[in-house]
MINUKE-982245 format. One record per residue (C-alpha): residue in three letters; x, y, z; residue number from 1. Coordinates in Angstrom, 1 decimal. Layout:
   rest       px       py       pz    nr
    ALA        X        Y        Z   NUM
...
This chain:
   rest       px       py       pz    nr
    MET    112.1     80.3    111.0     1
    ASN    109.4     82.9    111.1     2
    LYS    107.5     84.2    114.2     3
    PHE    104.3     82.3    113.2     4
    ARG    106.1     78.9    113.4     5
    ILE    107.9     79.8    116.6     6
    GLY    104.6     80.8    118.2     7
    GLY    103.0     77.5    117.0     8
    MET    105.9     75.5    118.4     9
    SER    105.7     77.3    121.7    10
    ILE    101.9     76.6    121.9    11
    CYS    102.5     72.9    121.2    12
    ALA    105.3     72.8    123.8    13
    GLY    103.1     74.5    126.4    14
    THR    100.2     72.1    125.8    15
    PHE    102.6     69.2    126.1    16
    ILE    104.0     70.5    129.4    17
    LEU    100.5     71.2    130.8    18
    ALA     99.3     67.7    129.8    19
    GLY    102.2     66.2    131.6    20
    LEU    101.5     68.3    134.7    21
    PHE     97.8     67.2    134.5    22
    LEU     98.7     63.5    134.3    23
    TRP    101.3     63.9    137.1    24
    GLY     98.6     65.6    139.3    25
    MET     96.2     62.8    138.7    26
    ALA     98.7     60.1    139.5    27
    ALA    100.4     62.0    142.5    28
    GLY     97.7     61.4    145.0    29
    GLU     94.8     63.1    146.8    30
    PRO     95.7     66.7    147.3    31
    TRP     97.1     67.1    143.8    32
    ARG     94.3     65.2    142.1    33
    PHE     91.8     67.8    143.3    34
    TRP     93.8     70.7    141.9    35
    ALA     94.5     68.8    138.7    36
    ILE     90.8     68.8    138.0    37
    ALA     89.9     72.2    139.7    38
    VAL     92.4     74.4    137.9    39
    PRO     91.4     73.6    134.3    40
    VAL     87.7     73.9    135.3    41
    ILE     88.4     77.3    136.9    42
    ILE     90.3     78.6    133.9    43
    PHE     87.7     77.5    131.3    44
    PHE     84.8     78.7    133.4    45
    SER     86.5     82.1    133.8    46
    ALA     87.2     82.2    130.1    47
    ALA     83.5     81.4    129.3    48
    LEU     82.4     84.1    131.7    49
    GLY     84.8     86.6    130.1    50
    ILE     83.5     85.8    126.6    51
    ALA     79.9     86.1    127.8    52
    PHE     80.7     89.5    129.4    53
    SER     82.4     90.7    126.2    54
    ILE     79.4     89.7    124.1    55
    GLY     77.1     91.4    126.6    56
    ARG     79.2     94.6    126.6    57
    LEU     79.3     94.6    122.8    58
    MET     75.5     94.2    122.6    59
    ALA     74.9     96.9    125.3    60
    SER     77.2     99.5    123.7    61
    THR     76.2     99.0    120.0    62
    GLN     74.2    101.9    118.7    63
    VAL     71.2    100.9    116.6    64
    GLU     69.7    103.3    114.2    65
    ASP     65.9    103.3    113.9    66
    ALA     64.8    101.2    111.0    67
    VAL     63.2    103.2    108.2    68
    THR     60.0    101.6    107.0    69
    PRO     59.3    101.9    103.3    70
    GLN     56.1    103.8    102.3    71
    ILE     53.7    101.7    100.4    72
    ASP     51.7    103.5     97.8    73
    ASP     48.1    102.1     97.8    74
    THR     47.1    103.6     94.5    75
    PRO     47.0    101.2     91.6    76
    ALA     49.7    101.5     89.0    77
    SER     48.6    103.2     85.9    78
    SER     49.2    101.3     82.7    79
    THR     50.9    103.2     79.9    80
    ASP     50.1    100.5     77.4    81
    LYS     46.9    101.3     75.5    82
């Protein structure tokens, strides 16, 4: 089995375990129910802030060269056909 499949299987197992912990936390009672909802919200909110920071840092650090405007010649084109 290659590393790609092992990585995929470990991700699937991790999501299965986390789903089980979430369901257990929801069914366990009041102190665990709060954390079963709060922890995923905190993780996803932190990830969204990290992505937004990364995009902002990329936009702030990108060097943009001045755009060169083409020169338009206002003289009419001379016709070579006579």
